[in-house]
mmCIF file as Biopython writes it, N, C-alpha, C and O atoms, coordinates in Angstrom:
data_model
#
loop_
_atom_site.group_PDB
_atom_site.id
_atom_site.type_symbol
_atom_site.label_atom_id
_atom_site.label_alt_id
_atom_site.label_comp_id
_atom_site.label_asym_id
_atom_site.label_entity_id
_atom_site.label_seq_id
_atom_site.pdbx_PDB_ins_code
_atom_site.Cartn_x
_atom_site.Cartn_y
_atom_site.Cartn_z
_atom_site.occupancy
_atom_site.B_iso_or_equiv
_atom_site.auth_seq_id
_atom_site.auth_asym_id
_atom_site.pdbx_PDB_model_num
ATOM 1   N N  . UNK A ? 1  ? 63.740 17.495 71.170 1.0 0.0 1  A 1 
ATOM 2   C CA . UNK A ? 1  ? 64.894 16.834 71.709 1.0 0.0 1  A 1 
ATOM 3   C C  . UNK A ? 1  ? 66.045 16.967 70.716 1.0 0.0 1  A 1 
ATOM 4   O O  . UNK A ? 1  ? 65.936 16.595 69.547 1.0 0.0 1  A 1 
ATOM 5   N N  . UNK A ? 2  ? 67.139 17.506 71.215 1.0 0.0 2  A 1 
ATOM 6   C CA . UNK A ? 2  ? 68.274 17.795 70.344 1.0 0.0 2  A 1 
ATOM 7   C C  . UNK A ? 2  ? 69.584 17.304 70.937 1.0 0.0 2  A 1 
ATOM 8   O O  . UNK A ? 2  ? 69.707 17.095 72.144 1.0 0.0 2  A 1 
ATOM 9   N N  . UNK A ? 3  ? 70.543 17.129 70.065 1.0 0.0 3  A 1 
ATOM 10  C CA . UNK A ? 3  ? 71.928 16.915 70.451 1.0 0.0 3  A 1 
ATOM 11  C C  . UNK A ? 3  ? 72.725 17.978 69.713 1.0 0.0 3  A 1 
ATOM 12  O O  . UNK A ? 3  ? 72.899 17.902 68.497 1.0 0.0 3  A 1 
ATOM 13  N N  . UNK A ? 4  ? 73.202 18.952 70.443 1.0 0.0 4  A 1 
ATOM 14  C CA . UNK A ? 4  ? 73.950 20.052 69.830 1.0 0.0 4  A 1 
ATOM 15  C C  . UNK A ? 4  ? 75.438 19.828 70.050 1.0 0.0 4  A 1 
ATOM 16  O O  . UNK A ? 4  ? 75.896 19.675 71.182 1.0 0.0 4  A 1 
ATOM 17  N N  . UNK A ? 5  ? 76.180 19.812 68.958 1.0 0.0 5  A 1 
ATOM 18  C CA . UNK A ? 5  ? 77.633 19.694 69.002 1.0 0.0 5  A 1 
ATOM 19  C C  . UNK A ? 5  ? 78.228 20.819 68.180 1.0 0.0 5  A 1 
ATOM 20  O O  . UNK A ? 5  ? 77.676 21.210 67.152 1.0 0.0 5  A 1 
ATOM 21  N N  . UNK A ? 6  ? 79.343 21.330 68.633 1.0 0.0 6  A 1 
ATOM 22  C CA . UNK A ? 6  ? 80.044 22.371 67.900 1.0 0.0 6  A 1 
ATOM 23  C C  . UNK A ? 6  ? 81.416 21.866 67.507 1.0 0.0 6  A 1 
ATOM 24  O O  . UNK A ? 6  ? 82.024 21.072 68.225 1.0 0.0 6  A 1 
ATOM 25  N N  . UNK A ? 7  ? 81.898 22.321 66.379 1.0 0.0 7  A 1 
ATOM 26  C CA . UNK A ? 7  ? 83.214 21.930 65.914 1.0 0.0 7  A 1 
ATOM 27  C C  . UNK A ? 7  ? 84.255 22.282 66.975 1.0 0.0 7  A 1 
ATOM 28  O O  . UNK A ? 7  ? 84.294 23.409 67.466 1.0 0.0 7  A 1 
ATOM 29  N N  . UNK A ? 8  ? 85.091 21.315 67.320 1.0 0.0 8  A 1 
ATOM 30  C CA . UNK A ? 8  ? 86.130 21.533 68.308 1.0 0.0 8  A 1 
ATOM 31  C C  . UNK A ? 8  ? 85.698 21.312 69.742 1.0 0.0 8  A 1 
ATOM 32  O O  . UNK A ? 8  ? 86.523 21.371 70.654 1.0 0.0 8  A 1 
ATOM 33  N N  . UNK A ? 9  ? 84.415 21.057 69.957 1.0 0.0 9  A 1 
ATOM 34  C CA . UNK A ? 9  ? 83.895 20.832 71.298 1.0 0.0 9  A 1 
ATOM 35  C C  . UNK A ? 9  ? 84.448 19.515 71.849 1.0 0.0 9  A 1 
ATOM 36  O O  . UNK A ? 9  ? 84.549 18.524 71.126 1.0 0.0 9  A 1 
ATOM 37  N N  . UNK A ? 10 ? 84.802 19.517 73.125 1.0 0.0 10 A 1 
ATOM 38  C CA . UNK A ? 10 ? 85.290 18.298 73.769 1.0 0.0 10 A 1 
ATOM 39  C C  . UNK A ? 10 ? 84.108 17.558 74.374 1.0 0.0 10 A 1 
ATOM 40  O O  . UNK A ? 10 ? 83.384 18.086 75.218 1.0 0.0 10 A 1 
ATOM 41  N N  . UNK A ? 11 ? 83.931 16.322 73.922 1.0 0.0 11 A 1 
ATOM 42  C CA . UNK A ? 11 ? 82.819 15.507 74.420 1.0 0.0 11 A 1 
ATOM 43  C C  . UNK A ? 11 ? 83.211 14.033 74.262 1.0 0.0 11 A 1 
ATOM 44  O O  . UNK A ? 11 ? 83.834 13.651 73.272 1.0 0.0 11 A 1 
ATOM 45  N N  . UNK A ? 12 ? 82.844 13.230 75.232 1.0 0.0 12 A 1 
ATOM 46  C CA . UNK A ? 12 ? 83.167 11.807 75.177 1.0 0.0 12 A 1 
ATOM 47  C C  . UNK A ? 12 ? 82.208 11.082 74.251 1.0 0.0 12 A 1 
ATOM 48  O O  . UNK A ? 12 ? 81.027 11.419 74.165 1.0 0.0 12 A 1 
ATOM 49  N N  . UNK A ? 13 ? 82.735 10.081 73.563 1.0 0.0 13 A 1 
ATOM 50  C CA . UNK A ? 13 ? 81.925 9.295  72.638 1.0 0.0 13 A 1 
ATOM 51  C C  . UNK A ? 13 ? 80.729 8.668  73.358 1.0 0.0 13 A 1 
ATOM 52  O O  . UNK A ? 13 ? 79.617 8.661  72.830 1.0 0.0 13 A 1 
ATOM 53  N N  . UNK A ? 14 ? 80.959 8.145  74.558 1.0 0.0 14 A 1 
ATOM 54  C CA . UNK A ? 14 ? 79.870 7.523  75.315 1.0 0.0 14 A 1 
ATOM 55  C C  . UNK A ? 14 ? 78.762 8.516  75.643 1.0 0.0 14 A 1 
ATOM 56  O O  . UNK A ? 14 ? 77.586 8.152  75.664 1.0 0.0 14 A 1 
ATOM 57  N N  . UNK A ? 15 ? 79.130 9.766  75.900 1.0 0.0 15 A 1 
ATOM 58  C CA . UNK A ? 15 ? 78.116 10.789 76.177 1.0 0.0 15 A 1 
ATOM 59  C C  . UNK A ? 15 ? 77.259 11.063 74.945 1.0 0.0 15 A 1 
ATOM 60  O O  . UNK A ? 15 ? 76.050 11.268 75.052 1.0 0.0 15 A 1 
ATOM 61  N N  . UNK A ? 16 ? 77.890 11.064 73.788 1.0 0.0 16 A 1 
ATOM 62  C CA . UNK A ? 16 ? 77.141 11.294 72.547 1.0 0.0 16 A 1 
ATOM 63  C C  . UNK A ? 16 ? 76.190 10.137 72.285 1.0 0.0 16 A 1 
ATOM 64  O O  . UNK A ? 16 ? 75.011 10.358 72.008 1.0 0.0 16 A 1 
ATOM 65  N N  . UNK A ? 17 ? 76.682 8.916  72.369 1.0 0.0 17 A 1 
ATOM 66  C CA . UNK A ? 17 ? 75.819 7.771  72.080 1.0 0.0 17 A 1 
ATOM 67  C C  . UNK A ? 17 ? 74.688 7.647  73.107 1.0 0.0 17 A 1 
ATOM 68  O O  . UNK A ? 17 ? 73.567 7.285  72.751 1.0 0.0 17 A 1 
ATOM 69  N N  . UNK A ? 18 ? 74.974 7.939  74.357 1.0 0.0 18 A 1 
ATOM 70  C CA . UNK A ? 18 ? 73.937 7.896  75.390 1.0 0.0 18 A 1 
ATOM 71  C C  . UNK A ? 18 ? 72.836 8.917  75.083 1.0 0.0 18 A 1 
ATOM 72  O O  . UNK A ? 18 ? 71.649 8.615  75.200 1.0 0.0 18 A 1 
ATOM 73  N N  . UNK A ? 19 ? 73.242 10.121 74.691 1.0 0.0 19 A 1 
ATOM 74  C CA . UNK A ? 19 ? 72.269 11.170 74.381 1.0 0.0 19 A 1 
ATOM 75  C C  . UNK A ? 19 ? 71.442 10.804 73.145 1.0 0.0 19 A 1 
ATOM 76  O O  . UNK A ? 19 ? 70.240 11.070 73.110 1.0 0.0 19 A 1 
ATOM 77  N N  . UNK A ? 20 ? 72.063 10.205 72.145 1.0 0.0 20 A 1 
ATOM 78  C CA . UNK A ? 20 ? 71.314 9.784  70.964 1.0 0.0 20 A 1 
ATOM 79  C C  . UNK A ? 20 ? 70.234 8.779  71.328 1.0 0.0 20 A 1 
ATOM 80  O O  . UNK A ? 20 ? 69.117 8.863  70.819 1.0 0.0 20 A 1 
ATOM 81  N N  . UNK A ? 21 ? 70.548 7.834  72.195 1.0 0.0 21 A 1 
ATOM 82  C CA . UNK A ? 21 ? 69.547 6.862  72.640 1.0 0.0 21 A 1 
ATOM 83  C C  . UNK A ? 21 ? 68.442 7.558  73.427 1.0 0.0 21 A 1 
ATOM 84  O O  . UNK A ? 21 ? 67.270 7.212  73.285 1.0 0.0 21 A 1 
ATOM 85  N N  . UNK A ? 22 ? 68.805 8.536  74.256 1.0 0.0 22 A 1 
ATOM 86  C CA . UNK A ? 22 ? 67.807 9.275  75.032 1.0 0.0 22 A 1 
ATOM 87  C C  . UNK A ? 22 ? 66.810 10.005 74.132 1.0 0.0 22 A 1 
ATOM 88  O O  . UNK A ? 22 ? 65.632 10.123 74.467 1.0 0.0 22 A 1 
ATOM 89  N N  . UNK A ? 23 ? 67.290 10.491 72.993 1.0 0.0 23 A 1 
ATOM 90  C CA . UNK A ? 23 ? 66.394 11.217 72.083 1.0 0.0 23 A 1 
ATOM 91  C C  . UNK A ? 23 ? 65.824 10.298 71.001 1.0 0.0 23 A 1 
ATOM 92  O O  . UNK A ? 23 ? 65.394 10.741 69.937 1.0 0.0 23 A 1 
ATOM 93  N N  . UNK A ? 24 ? 65.839 8.988  71.318 1.0 0.0 24 A 1 
ATOM 94  C CA . UNK A ? 24 ? 65.137 7.957  70.560 1.0 0.0 24 A 1 
ATOM 95  C C  . UNK A ? 24 ? 65.766 7.574  69.226 1.0 0.0 24 A 1 
ATOM 96  O O  . UNK A ? 24 ? 65.066 7.106  68.328 1.0 0.0 24 A 1 
ATOM 97  N N  . UNK A ? 25 ? 67.063 7.763  69.084 1.0 0.0 25 A 1 
ATOM 98  C CA . UNK A ? 25 ? 67.767 7.193  67.945 1.0 0.0 25 A 1 
ATOM 99  C C  . UNK A ? 25 ? 68.101 5.748  68.278 1.0 0.0 25 A 1 
ATOM 100 O O  . UNK A ? 25 ? 68.337 5.412  69.438 1.0 0.0 25 A 1 
ATOM 101 N N  . UNK A ? 26 ? 68.121 4.901  67.271 1.0 0.0 26 A 1 
ATOM 102 C CA . UNK A ? 26 ? 68.426 3.490  67.449 1.0 0.0 26 A 1 
ATOM 103 C C  . UNK A ? 26 ? 69.840 3.214  66.944 1.0 0.0 26 A 1 
ATOM 104 O O  . UNK A ? 26 ? 70.195 3.607  65.833 1.0 0.0 26 A 1 
ATOM 105 N N  . UNK A ? 27 ? 70.645 2.538  67.764 1.0 0.0 27 A 1 
ATOM 106 C CA . UNK A ? 27 ? 71.969 2.128  67.294 1.0 0.0 27 A 1 
ATOM 107 C C  . UNK A ? 27 ? 71.790 0.901  66.423 1.0 0.0 27 A 1 
ATOM 108 O O  . UNK A ? 27 ? 71.250 -0.116 66.858 1.0 0.0 27 A 1 
ATOM 109 N N  . UNK A ? 28 ? 72.255 1.012  65.177 1.0 0.0 28 A 1 
ATOM 110 C CA . UNK A ? 28 ? 72.082 -0.075 64.231 1.0 0.0 28 A 1 
ATOM 111 C C  . UNK A ? 28 ? 73.237 -0.045 63.244 1.0 0.0 28 A 1 
ATOM 112 O O  . UNK A ? 28 ? 73.288 0.825  62.375 1.0 0.0 28 A 1 
ATOM 113 N N  . UNK A ? 29 ? 74.150 -0.974 63.368 1.0 0.0 29 A 1 
ATOM 114 C CA . UNK A ? 29 ? 75.317 -1.018 62.490 1.0 0.0 29 A 1 
ATOM 115 C C  . UNK A ? 29 ? 75.018 -1.703 61.162 1.0 0.0 29 A 1 
ATOM 116 O O  . UNK A ? 29 ? 75.750 -1.495 60.195 1.0 0.0 29 A 1 
ATOM 117 N N  . UNK A ? 30 ? 73.971 -2.508 61.088 1.0 0.0 30 A 1 
ATOM 118 C CA . UNK A ? 30 ? 73.682 -3.277 59.878 1.0 0.0 30 A 1 
ATOM 119 C C  . UNK A ? 30 ? 72.746 -2.551 58.909 1.0 0.0 30 A 1 
ATOM 120 O O  . UNK A ? 30 ? 72.970 -2.583 57.699 1.0 0.0 30 A 1 
ATOM 121 N N  . UNK A ? 31 ? 71.716 -1.906 59.419 1.0 0.0 31 A 1 
ATOM 122 C CA . UNK A ? 31 ? 70.697 -1.272 58.573 1.0 0.0 31 A 1 
ATOM 123 C C  . UNK A ? 31 ? 70.693 0.226  58.846 1.0 0.0 31 A 1 
ATOM 124 O O  . UNK A ? 31 ? 69.858 0.724  59.602 1.0 0.0 31 A 1 
ATOM 125 N N  . UNK A ? 32 ? 71.625 0.941  58.230 1.0 0.0 32 A 1 
ATOM 126 C CA . UNK A ? 32 ? 71.794 2.366  58.467 1.0 0.0 32 A 1 
ATOM 127 C C  . UNK A ? 32 ? 70.762 3.145  57.675 1.0 0.0 32 A 1 
ATOM 128 O O  . UNK A ? 32 ? 70.831 3.220  56.448 1.0 0.0 32 A 1 
ATOM 129 N N  . UNK A ? 33 ? 69.796 3.730  58.389 1.0 0.0 33 A 1 
ATOM 130 C CA . UNK A ? 33 ? 68.697 4.462  57.760 1.0 0.0 33 A 1 
ATOM 131 C C  . UNK A ? 33 ? 68.319 5.637  58.660 1.0 0.0 33 A 1 
ATOM 132 O O  . UNK A ? 33 ? 68.891 5.802  59.737 1.0 0.0 33 A 1 
ATOM 133 N N  . UNK A ? 34 ? 67.364 6.446  58.226 1.0 0.0 34 A 1 
ATOM 134 C CA . UNK A ? 34 ? 66.932 7.599  59.024 1.0 0.0 34 A 1 
ATOM 135 C C  . UNK A ? 34 ? 66.513 7.163  60.432 1.0 0.0 34 A 1 
ATOM 136 O O  . UNK A ? 34 ? 65.826 6.158  60.613 1.0 0.0 34 A 1 
ATOM 137 N N  . UNK A ? 35 ? 66.946 7.948  61.419 1.0 0.0 35 A 1 
ATOM 138 C CA . UNK A ? 35 ? 66.601 7.662  62.800 1.0 0.0 35 A 1 
ATOM 139 C C  . UNK A ? 35 ? 67.536 6.687  63.496 1.0 0.0 35 A 1 
ATOM 140 O O  . UNK A ? 35 ? 67.253 6.228  64.603 1.0 0.0 35 A 1 
ATOM 141 N N  . UNK A ? 36 ? 68.660 6.369  62.841 1.0 0.0 36 A 1 
ATOM 142 C CA . UNK A ? 36 ? 69.622 5.443  63.434 1.0 0.0 36 A 1 
ATOM 143 C C  . UNK A ? 36 ? 70.998 6.099  63.514 1.0 0.0 36 A 1 
ATOM 144 O O  . UNK A ? 36 ? 71.252 7.140  62.907 1.0 0.0 36 A 1 
ATOM 145 N N  . UNK A ? 37 ? 71.874 5.454  64.283 1.0 0.0 37 A 1 
ATOM 146 C CA . UNK A ? 37 ? 73.284 5.849  64.297 1.0 0.0 37 A 1 
ATOM 147 C C  . UNK A ? 37 ? 74.129 4.601  64.416 1.0 0.0 37 A 1 
ATOM 148 O O  . UNK A ? 37 ? 73.658 3.551  64.852 1.0 0.0 37 A 1 
ATOM 149 N N  . UNK A ? 38 ? 75.391 4.730  64.021 1.0 0.0 38 A 1 
ATOM 150 C CA . UNK A ? 38 ? 76.341 3.628  64.149 1.0 0.0 38 A 1 
ATOM 151 C C  . UNK A ? 38 ? 77.684 4.170  64.589 1.0 0.0 38 A 1 
ATOM 152 O O  . UNK A ? 38 ? 78.018 5.332  64.352 1.0 0.0 38 A 1 
ATOM 153 N N  . UNK A ? 39 ? 78.440 3.312  65.227 1.0 0.0 39 A 1 
ATOM 154 C CA . UNK A ? 39 ? 79.755 3.683  65.748 1.0 0.0 39 A 1 
ATOM 155 C C  . UNK A ? 39 ? 80.783 2.766  65.105 1.0 0.0 39 A 1 
ATOM 156 O O  . UNK A ? 39 ? 80.648 1.543  65.138 1.0 0.0 39 A 1 
ATOM 157 N N  . UNK A ? 40 ? 81.802 3.363  64.528 1.0 0.0 40 A 1 
ATOM 158 C CA . UNK A ? 40 ? 82.898 2.615  63.911 1.0 0.0 40 A 1 
ATOM 159 C C  . UNK A ? 40 ? 84.210 3.254  64.361 1.0 0.0 40 A 1 
ATOM 160 O O  . UNK A ? 40 ? 84.623 4.294  63.849 1.0 0.0 40 A 1 
ATOM 161 N N  . UNK A ? 41 ? 84.850 2.607  65.326 1.0 0.0 41 A 1 
ATOM 162 C CA . UNK A ? 41 ? 86.075 3.176  65.882 1.0 0.0 41 A 1 
ATOM 163 C C  . UNK A ? 41 ? 85.777 4.477  66.586 1.0 0.0 41 A 1 
ATOM 164 O O  . UNK A ? 41 ? 84.952 4.517  67.500 1.0 0.0 41 A 1 
ATOM 165 N N  . UNK A ? 42 ? 86.444 5.555  66.169 1.0 0.0 42 A 1 
ATOM 166 C CA . UNK A ? 42 ? 86.199 6.859  66.786 1.0 0.0 42 A 1 
ATOM 167 C C  . UNK A ? 42 ? 85.217 7.710  65.989 1.0 0.0 42 A 1 
ATOM 168 O O  . UNK A ? 42 ? 85.088 8.909  66.238 1.0 0.0 42 A 1 
ATOM 169 N N  . UNK A ? 43 ? 84.519 7.089  65.023 1.0 0.0 43 A 1 
ATOM 170 C CA . UNK A ? 43 ? 83.554 7.812  64.189 1.0 0.0 43 A 1 
ATOM 171 C C  . UNK A ? 43 ? 82.136 7.406  64.565 1.0 0.0 43 A 1 
ATOM 172 O O  . UNK A ? 43 ? 81.812 6.220  64.627 1.0 0.0 43 A 1 
ATOM 173 N N  . UNK A ? 44 ? 81.298 8.404  64.816 1.0 0.0 44 A 1 
ATOM 174 C CA . UNK A ? 44 ? 79.869 8.183  65.064 1.0 0.0 44 A 1 
ATOM 175 C C  . UNK A ? 44 ? 79.116 8.756  63.870 1.0 0.0 44 A 1 
ATOM 176 O O  . UNK A ? 44 ? 79.216 9.949  63.582 1.0 0.0 44 A 1 
ATOM 177 N N  . UNK A ? 45 ? 78.368 7.912  63.179 1.0 0.0 45 A 1 
ATOM 178 C CA . UNK A ? 45 ? 77.566 8.363  62.050 1.0 0.0 45 A 1 
ATOM 179 C C  . UNK A ? 45 ? 76.104 8.405  62.477 1.0 0.0 45 A 1 
ATOM 180 O O  . UNK A ? 45 ? 75.574 7.435  63.018 1.0 0.0 45 A 1 
ATOM 181 N N  . UNK A ? 46 ? 75.469 9.529  62.230 1.0 0.0 46 A 1 
ATOM 182 C CA . UNK A ? 46 ? 74.071 9.731  62.604 1.0 0.0 46 A 1 
ATOM 183 C C  . UNK A ? 46 ? 73.274 10.028 61.343 1.0 0.0 46 A 1 
ATOM 184 O O  . UNK A ? 46 ? 73.663 10.865 60.528 1.0 0.0 46 A 1 
ATOM 185 N N  . UNK A ? 47 ? 72.157 9.335  61.195 1.0 0.0 47 A 1 
ATOM 186 C CA . UNK A ? 47 ? 71.273 9.583  60.057 1.0 0.0 47 A 1 
ATOM 187 C C  . UNK A ? 47 ? 69.997 10.218 60.602 1.0 0.0 47 A 1 
ATOM 188 O O  . UNK A ? 47 ? 69.079 9.508  61.013 1.0 0.0 47 A 1 
ATOM 189 N N  . UNK A ? 48 ? 69.933 11.566 60.610 1.0 0.0 48 A 1 
ATOM 190 C CA . UNK A ? 48 ? 68.762 12.274 61.146 1.0 0.0 48 A 1 
ATOM 191 C C  . UNK A ? 48 ? 67.483 11.947 60.368 1.0 0.0 48 A 1 
ATOM 192 O O  . UNK A ? 48 ? 67.526 11.579 59.194 1.0 0.0 48 A 1 
ATOM 193 N N  . UNK A ? 49 ? 66.374 12.087 61.040 1.0 0.0 49 A 1 
ATOM 194 C CA . UNK A ? 49 ? 65.079 11.867 60.401 1.0 0.0 49 A 1 
ATOM 195 C C  . UNK A ? 49 ? 64.769 12.925 59.349 1.0 0.0 49 A 1 
ATOM 196 O O  . UNK A ? 49 ? 64.018 12.669 58.408 1.0 0.0 49 A 1 
ATOM 197 N N  . UNK A ? 50 ? 65.347 14.107 59.508 1.0 0.0 50 A 1 
ATOM 198 C CA . UNK A ? 50 ? 64.954 15.250 58.692 1.0 0.0 50 A 1 
ATOM 199 C C  . UNK A ? 50 ? 65.870 15.529 57.509 1.0 0.0 50 A 1 
ATOM 200 O O  . UNK A ? 50 ? 65.660 16.514 56.802 1.0 0.0 50 A 1 
ATOM 201 N N  . UNK A ? 51 ? 66.874 14.700 57.271 1.0 0.0 51 A 1 
ATOM 202 C CA . UNK A ? 51 ? 67.782 14.948 56.148 1.0 0.0 51 A 1 
ATOM 203 C C  . UNK A ? 51 ? 67.905 13.719 55.265 1.0 0.0 51 A 1 
ATOM 204 O O  . UNK A ? 51 ? 67.513 12.615 55.643 1.0 0.0 51 A 1 
ATOM 205 N N  . UNK A ? 52 ? 68.453 13.936 54.092 1.0 0.0 52 A 1 
ATOM 206 C CA . UNK A ? 52 ? 68.678 12.826 53.164 1.0 0.0 52 A 1 
ATOM 207 C C  . UNK A ? 52 ? 70.080 12.242 53.290 1.0 0.0 52 A 1 
ATOM 208 O O  . UNK A ? 52 ? 70.367 11.170 52.757 1.0 0.0 52 A 1 
ATOM 209 N N  . UNK A ? 53 ? 70.947 12.954 53.996 1.0 0.0 53 A 1 
ATOM 210 C CA . UNK A ? 53 ? 72.343 12.524 54.112 1.0 0.0 53 A 1 
ATOM 211 C C  . UNK A ? 53 ? 72.725 12.363 55.582 1.0 0.0 53 A 1 
ATOM 212 O O  . UNK A ? 53 ? 72.298 13.154 56.423 1.0 0.0 53 A 1 
ATOM 213 N N  . UNK A ? 54 ? 73.522 11.349 55.893 1.0 0.0 54 A 1 
ATOM 214 C CA . UNK A ? 54 ? 73.981 11.178 57.274 1.0 0.0 54 A 1 
ATOM 215 C C  . UNK A ? 54 ? 75.035 12.214 57.649 1.0 0.0 54 A 1 
ATOM 216 O O  . UNK A ? 54 ? 75.653 12.836 56.784 1.0 0.0 54 A 1 
ATOM 217 N N  . UNK A ? 55 ? 75.227 12.385 58.943 1.0 0.0 55 A 1 
ATOM 218 C CA . UNK A ? 55 ? 76.240 13.260 59.494 1.0 0.0 55 A 1 
ATOM 219 C C  . UNK A ? 55 ? 77.170 12.404 60.339 1.0 0.0 55 A 1 
ATOM 220 O O  . UNK A ? 55 ? 76.727 11.444 60.968 1.0 0.0 55 A 1 
ATOM 221 N N  . UNK A ? 56 ? 78.442 12.737 60.359 1.0 0.0 56 A 1 
ATOM 222 C CA . UNK A ? 56 ? 79.395 11.951 61.143 1.0 0.0 56 A 1 
ATOM 223 C C  . UNK A ? 56 ? 80.190 12.862 62.052 1.0 0.0 56 A 1 
ATOM 224 O O  . UNK A ? 56 ? 80.396 14.040 61.760 1.0 0.0 56 A 1 
ATOM 225 N N  . UNK A ? 57 ? 80.628 12.300 63.149 1.0 0.0 57 A 1 
ATOM 226 C CA . UNK A ? 57 ? 81.492 12.983 64.095 1.0 0.0 57 A 1 
ATOM 227 C C  . UNK A ? 57 ? 82.673 12.081 64.374 1.0 0.0 57 A 1 
ATOM 228 O O  . UNK A ? 57 ? 82.507 10.919 64.747 1.0 0.0 57 A 1 
ATOM 229 N N  . UNK A ? 58 ? 83.860 12.618 64.194 1.0 0.0 58 A 1 
ATOM 230 C CA . UNK A ? 58 ? 85.074 11.872 64.493 1.0 0.0 58 A 1 
ATOM 231 C C  . UNK A ? 58 ? 85.715 12.504 65.701 1.0 0.0 58 A 1 
ATOM 232 O O  . UNK A ? 58 ? 85.967 13.709 65.714 1.0 0.0 58 A 1 
ATOM 233 N N  . UNK A ? 59 ? 85.983 11.708 66.718 1.0 0.0 59 A 1 
ATOM 234 C CA . UNK A ? 59 ? 86.566 12.268 67.929 1.0 0.0 59 A 1 
ATOM 235 C C  . UNK A ? 59 ? 87.986 11.749 68.123 1.0 0.0 59 A 1 
ATOM 236 O O  . UNK A ? 59 ? 88.298 10.597 67.821 1.0 0.0 59 A 1 
ATOM 237 N N  . UNK A ? 60 ? 88.814 12.613 68.625 1.0 0.0 60 A 1 
ATOM 238 C CA . UNK A ? 60 ? 90.159 12.234 69.009 1.0 0.0 60 A 1 
ATOM 239 C C  . UNK A ? 60 ? 90.327 12.610 70.470 1.0 0.0 60 A 1 
ATOM 240 O O  . UNK A ? 60 ? 89.369 13.031 71.118 1.0 0.0 60 A 1 
ATOM 241 N N  . UNK A ? 61 ? 91.505 12.465 70.979 1.0 0.0 61 A 1 
ATOM 242 C CA . UNK A ? 61 ? 91.737 12.774 72.389 1.0 0.0 61 A 1 
ATOM 243 C C  . UNK A ? 61 ? 91.557 14.259 72.679 1.0 0.0 61 A 1 
ATOM 244 O O  . UNK A ? 61 ? 91.291 14.628 73.823 1.0 0.0 61 A 1 
ATOM 245 N N  . UNK A ? 62 ? 91.694 15.119 71.675 1.0 0.0 62 A 1 
ATOM 246 C CA . UNK A ? 62 ? 91.674 16.552 71.926 1.0 0.0 62 A 1 
ATOM 247 C C  . UNK A ? 62 ? 90.404 17.260 71.498 1.0 0.0 62 A 1 
ATOM 248 O O  . UNK A ? 62 ? 89.994 18.223 72.145 1.0 0.0 62 A 1 
ATOM 249 N N  . UNK A ? 63 ? 89.762 16.803 70.413 1.0 0.0 63 A 1 
ATOM 250 C CA . UNK A ? 63 ? 88.579 17.516 69.934 1.0 0.0 63 A 1 
ATOM 251 C C  . UNK A ? 63 ? 87.750 16.608 69.056 1.0 0.0 63 A 1 
ATOM 252 O O  . UNK A ? 63 ? 88.195 15.530 68.663 1.0 0.0 63 A 1 
ATOM 253 N N  . UNK A ? 64 ? 86.555 17.042 68.751 1.0 0.0 64 A 1 
ATOM 254 C CA . UNK A ? 64 ? 85.713 16.303 67.813 1.0 0.0 64 A 1 
ATOM 255 C C  . UNK A ? 64 ? 85.545 17.122 66.547 1.0 0.0 64 A 1 
ATOM 256 O O  . UNK A ? 64 ? 85.574 18.352 66.579 1.0 0.0 64 A 1 
ATOM 257 N N  . UNK A ? 65 ? 85.370 16.433 65.443 1.0 0.0 65 A 1 
ATOM 258 C CA . UNK A ? 65 ? 85.209 17.063 64.148 1.0 0.0 65 A 1 
ATOM 259 C C  . UNK A ? 65 ? 83.895 16.612 63.553 1.0 0.0 65 A 1 
ATOM 260 O O  . UNK A ? 65 ? 83.623 15.412 63.499 1.0 0.0 65 A 1 
ATOM 261 N N  . UNK A ? 66 ? 83.075 17.546 63.105 1.0 0.0 66 A 1 
ATOM 262 C CA . UNK A ? 66 ? 81.798 17.226 62.475 1.0 0.0 66 A 1 
ATOM 263 C C  . UNK A ? 66 ? 81.935 17.374 60.975 1.0 0.0 66 A 1 
ATOM 264 O O  . UNK A ? 66 ? 82.575 18.309 60.494 1.0 0.0 66 A 1 
ATOM 265 N N  . UNK A ? 67 ? 81.335 16.453 60.231 1.0 0.0 67 A 1 
ATOM 266 C CA . UNK A ? 67 ? 81.333 16.577 58.776 1.0 0.0 67 A 1 
ATOM 267 C C  . UNK A ? 67 ? 80.136 15.856 58.218 1.0 0.0 67 A 1 
ATOM 268 O O  . UNK A ? 67 ? 79.569 14.969 58.857 1.0 0.0 67 A 1 
ATOM 269 N N  . UNK A ? 68 ? 79.751 16.249 57.004 1.0 0.0 68 A 1 
ATOM 270 C CA . UNK A ? 68 ? 78.651 15.609 56.286 1.0 0.0 68 A 1 
ATOM 271 C C  . UNK A ? 68 ? 79.248 14.716 55.228 1.0 0.0 68 A 1 
ATOM 272 O O  . UNK A ? 68 ? 80.292 15.032 54.657 1.0 0.0 68 A 1 
ATOM 273 N N  . UNK A ? 69 ? 78.595 13.604 54.964 1.0 0.0 69 A 1 
ATOM 274 C CA . UNK A ? 69 ? 79.049 12.699 53.891 1.0 0.0 69 A 1 
ATOM 275 C C  . UNK A ? 69 ? 78.580 13.227 52.568 1.0 0.0 69 A 1 
ATOM 276 O O  . UNK A ? 69 ? 78.850 12.622 51.530 1.0 0.0 69 A 1 
#
């Protein structure tokens, strides 16, 4: 189960969060750890099970930007 995003891809924030829940990620703003994600404004931070560092996606009206912390 994957969520594939490409730099510059147009996607709604709700679609991303819905897909994360479908692939068994837990939304948790207080205890950010592997297997969870959190939403802060237009930024979605995802902490994959397979990495040591979280990944974030910032969306605007025109495109989304992916970056690693």
